[in-house]
C-alpha positions, 0 to 999 in steps of 0.5 A, a space after each residue: 663366361 658369365 653364369 647365364 652363358 654357362 647355363 645356356 651353353 650346357 643346355 644347348 649341349 644337352 639338346 644337341 647331343 645326337 640320339 639323346 631322347 626320352 628319359 635320357 634327355 630329361 635326366 640331362 636337362 635336370 643334371 644341367 640345371 641342378 649342377 648350375 644352381 648348386 654352383 650359384 647357391 654355393 655354401 649359403 646357410 639358412 637357405 634351401 633351393 627346392 625344385 617343384 613341379 615338373 623340374 622337381 619330378 625330374 621331368 623337364 622338357 626343353 621348353 619347360 620353366 624352371 620351377 623353384 622355391 627359395 626357402 629361408 630361415 628369416 634371412 634379411 638378405 634373402 632378396 640379394 640371394 634370390 636376385 643372384 639366382 633369378 637374373 642369370 636364368 632370365 638372361 639365359 632365356 630359360 623360363 622361370 617360375 619362382 618364389 621366396 618363402 619361409 617354411 610357414 609362409 610356403 605351407 600357408 600358401 599351399 593350404 590356400 592355393 591348390 596349384 602351389 600345393 601340388 607343386 610342393 608335393 613334388 619338392 626336391 632338394 637342389 642346393 643349400 640346407 637339406 634339412 630345411 627342404 625336409 622340414 618343408 616337405 614334411 610340413 606340406 605333407 602333414 597339411 595336405 593330409 589334414 586338409 584332404 577332405 577339402 582339397 581332394 574334391 578341388 582336385 577332382 573339380 580341376 580334372 573335370 574342368 580340364 576335360 571340358 576345356 581340353 577334351 580327351 587325349 585318346 580321341 583328339 586329332 591334336 591332343 594336349 599331352 599335358 592338359 587333356 583328360 588322360 594327360 600328364 596333369 591327371 598323373 600328377 593329380 593321382 600322385 597327389 591323391 595317393 599322397 593323402 593316403 586315400 588311394 594307391 599311387 599310379 601303377 606301373 602301367 600308368 607310369 609307363 604311359 606317362 613316360 611315353 607322353 613325356 618322351 613325345 612332349 620332349 621331342 615336340 618341345 625340341 622342334 618348336 620355336 615357341 614350345 607348347 604341349 599340343 601335338 599338332 598334325 604337322 609335328 606328328 611325323 617328325 616327332 615319330 621319326 625322332 622317337 624311332 617310328 617310321 609311321 606317325 599312326 604308330 606313334 599316335 596309337 601309342 599316344 592314344 593308348 597311353 591316354 586311355 590307360 591314364 584316364 581309366 586309372 584316374 576314374 578309378 582313383 576318383 571313385 576311391 576318393 569319393 568312397 573314402 570321403 563318403 559318410 560311414 553307413 551303419 550296417 544292420 548286419 555284419 559285413 558288407 551288403 551284397 545284392 545279387 545281379 545274375 548267376 555268379 555276379 553281385 553288387 557290393 559297395 557300388 561295384 560289380 564283383 563275383 559271388 563267393 561261389 563263382 569260379 571263372 575257370 569252370 564258367 566260360 560265360 561268367 566274364 560276359 555275365 559280369 560285363 552285361 550286369 555292370 553295363 545294365 546296372 551302370 556300375 563299375 566292375 571292381 578292379 580285383 574282379 577284373 584282375 581275377 577274370 583276366 587271370 582265371 577266365 576260361 576261354 569261350 567255346 566256339 561257336 559261342 553258346 546262346 547264353 554268351 551271345 545274349 550276354 554280349 548283346 545285353 552289354 552292347 545294348 546298355 547305352 552309355 554305360 557300355 563305354 566304361 565297361 568295354 574300356 575296363 575289359 579292354 584295359 585288362 586285355 579281356 575284350 580282345 579275347 572275346 573279339 580277336 579282330 579288335 586288336 587291329 582297330 584298337 586306338 587306331 587314328 582316323 585322321 579325319 576331322 569329321 570323326 571325333 573318335 579313334 576307330 575302336 571307340 567309334 565302334 563302341 559309340 555306334 553301339 551306344 547310339 544303336 541301343 536307343 534305336 532298337 525299338 525301331 527294328 525287329 532284330 535289335 541283336 543284329 543292329 547292335 552287332 552290326 553297329 559294333 562291327 561295321 568298321 572293323 575292316 579299318 584295321 586291315 589293308 585295302 578298302 575297309 568295307 571289303 576287309 570288313 565283309 571278308 571278316 564277317 563270316 569268321 566273326 559271326 560264326 564264332 558268335 554262333 549266328 545262323 547262316 541267314 543272320 550272317 548274311 544280314 550282318 554281311 549286308 550291313 557291313 557291306 552297305 553301311 554307307 549306302 543310304 547316306 551316300 545315295 541320299 546325299 549324292 544321288 537324285 532321289 527322283 531318278 528311278 535308278 537311285 531307288 532301284 539300285 538301293 532296293 537291289 542291294 538291300 534285298 528286303 524290308 527287315 534289312 532296310 530297317 536295320 540299315 536305316 537305324 545303323 546309318 543314324 547310329 553311325 552318323 551320330 557316333 561320328 560327330 555333329 558334322 555327320 548328321 542333322 535334320 537335312 541328312 536325316 530327312 534325305 535318308 528317310 525319304 530314300 528309305 520310304 521310296 526303297 521300302 515301297 519298291 521292296 513291297 512291289 508298290 510304286 515309290 512315292 513321288 514328291 511334287 517337284 515344285 510346290 504351289 508357291 514355286 509354281 506361282 512364281 514360275 507362272 508370273 514370268 519374272 525374276 524372283 527369289 523366295 526364301 522358306 527356312 533353309 530352302 531358297 528358290 530362284 526363278 528367272 527367264 531361262 538362259 545358259 549358266 544360271 546355276 553357276 551364277 546362283 551358286 556364286 551369289 549364294 557363296 558370296 553371301 556366305 551360304 553353304 549349298 547342300 543340294 540344288 535342283 533345276 527344272 523348267 516351267 515353260 520359258 522359266 528356269 526354277 532352281 531350288 537350293 537347300 542352304 545353311 549359313 556358313 557362319 551361323 547367321 542368315 544373310 541380308 536377303 535384300 542384298 542377296 536379291 539385289 546381287 541375283 539381279 546383277 548376276 543375271 544381267 552380268 553386272 556382278 563380277 562374281 569370279 573376282 569377288 569370290 576369289 578376293 573373299 577366298 584369299 581373305 580366309 586363312 587356308 593352306 596354299 594347296 590341299 594335302 590331297 588333290 581333288 578327284 573326279 569320278 564318273 558313274 554310268 549306272 547311277 542314272 538312265 538319262 544323265 551322266 553322274 560326275 562326282 567331284 571329291 575335293 577340299 572345301 572352299 568358298 565359291 567352289 560350287 560356283 567354279 565347278 558349275 561354271 566349268 561344267 557350263 563352259 564345257 557345254 553341259 547342262 546340270 539337271 540336278 546336284 547333290 552336295 555333301 560337306 564332311 568336315 573340311 571335305 566335300 563330295 559334289 555330284 552333278 547329273 549332267 547332259 550334253 547340248 543334245 540332252 544325252 549323257 556324256 559318253 566320249 572318253 576324250 571329252 570326259 578326260 578334258 572335263 575331269 582336268 577342268 574340274 580339278 583345275 577349278 578345285 585349286 584355291 584362289 591365288 
């Protein structure tokens, strides 16, 4: 057996051993490589084979390279020694990152190349002259510490660049376990900073978090033909099973928690590094300066600490005063202060005293600084003491491309967004509390809104709110989706829509709170959840509802403006474009809506709403659109295709199917389409709602299906949420009446579901 065959066989035996995962797998891979390399080096003199990087740390994954440095004392034949090592590794199909250096050469490279320096800080002797390895390790450490003032800022800059490129591990649907913020690279960077003697080494919690990420990475590599470190959705379930977890969400909660632990520790490390390298100040008085912030809380050296006479055991509100002061001043809480509060803080009485509630609201209302303070409390398991229900949502994945955060972070981010809207409401405290709690039910079984409503009386009573305030908070949680859903999926000109919202909200004060919460929730969700179009629709709905609550007739927008009416009077086929609004006017005939929807889709336009009306014998259809890929279409070509479609000279279905097949999409969506009927949404039409995976030409297929079923679409509302759509259609039958026959409804439902299937 050749050396390459031996290496390949030993690695395969380790990877195939039943039940060998995690630290055991890493140790086995390390042992295989160490033994094989030692055999190859034999009794060579004046050379040392050194493992660096992940292999040096004994952390290899199945797809990792062997990171090796061959160090020598000016041996003339060192190339032959290296070739005898490198070629069998390549022949075995194992990745290799290698170099050949003398000690001075290796140190010189490390002083210029940050990546090389980090690798050599993890240097571990494998074979050959152990004294040569120690000589190199000592020289690299001396150089690293001597150059720390220059190298550590470079290390921080590299961490920032990784965050910008790879995002935050704790909040990504498919995180990079190594490169994302909170990933393994950050642990290596913290260890390197500690080697410079300016900060502590990663603690046990960080080491445990890193071990979990390494376990996951090992199983991910084992499953992939071309290993990488991105934990993609389709691999999360099998990796979870391999690590003994039945539910991939359980695995991801642990992964996200690990990422947050590492990221939090990294932030503290970089603060310590910056403090160590800050120019020394000359004090006018002996001892550190302390600036009072609030009762029992002071600032010292840029951190929030306890006053000398503060006693957490006798002052239950002290924890919240510390948190509120830190957030309002945008300062970190000193680690020793967090530790002391965790060990000594007295529990708050229930219900909370007014001072505790005021401090909690001040914490939530501080804006972006709130995030870091709540994270510090959460890492010390202090936030869950304040809010026991938090445990159920902590690090809970959303598995929705629209959401950019886990449930708990989304709630905190919503409070941050709400803080900028407090001047719009008469009760900013209820807005901030509603923002923090609106999705708290996502940690419990069943519908998250129902679960949240059930929790609110308990949570709000603990906070010490009055019965009336509890009612308002319950309303905010129960209806936190009411305004965006109604505005984007219902016809605002239908009186039933406005009346239903007014009855649910009850009064103007609650309406303004719900309006602000809607905006904060959407902004915290992600870019796809809010924009000028949705904001305008929600504002329009709120204005109409406010009028009803005041006993006034709701404002009625003109259905057509002067330009649109003039086009209708002209009696000719016309296309008018005004910003995102496209108006199509044509002599009325059956099936215009599906024709127009097909033409717009063919020209890569996403339709957000559609309204059809008649002026005499002319049909006027108004669309709100946005370019699917950012650039506007050739409107001359659109007009030409509108004419061809009207004359039945354009094979829309064939063209759309061909274009859809050109896009890379799965053969079928993971979740089947669903069709719902709403009988209380309109007095004059049936509202049928289709919830499905988005696809090019979907609206064309749906509206044609409705037309083929003998239905007239009076208006339509489209909501695109990431890769999903919710399309609502106001339809009547040939006699102008709502559809009530159940058998006919079932046939329409099945036809619509069929229309949602992607083209083959």
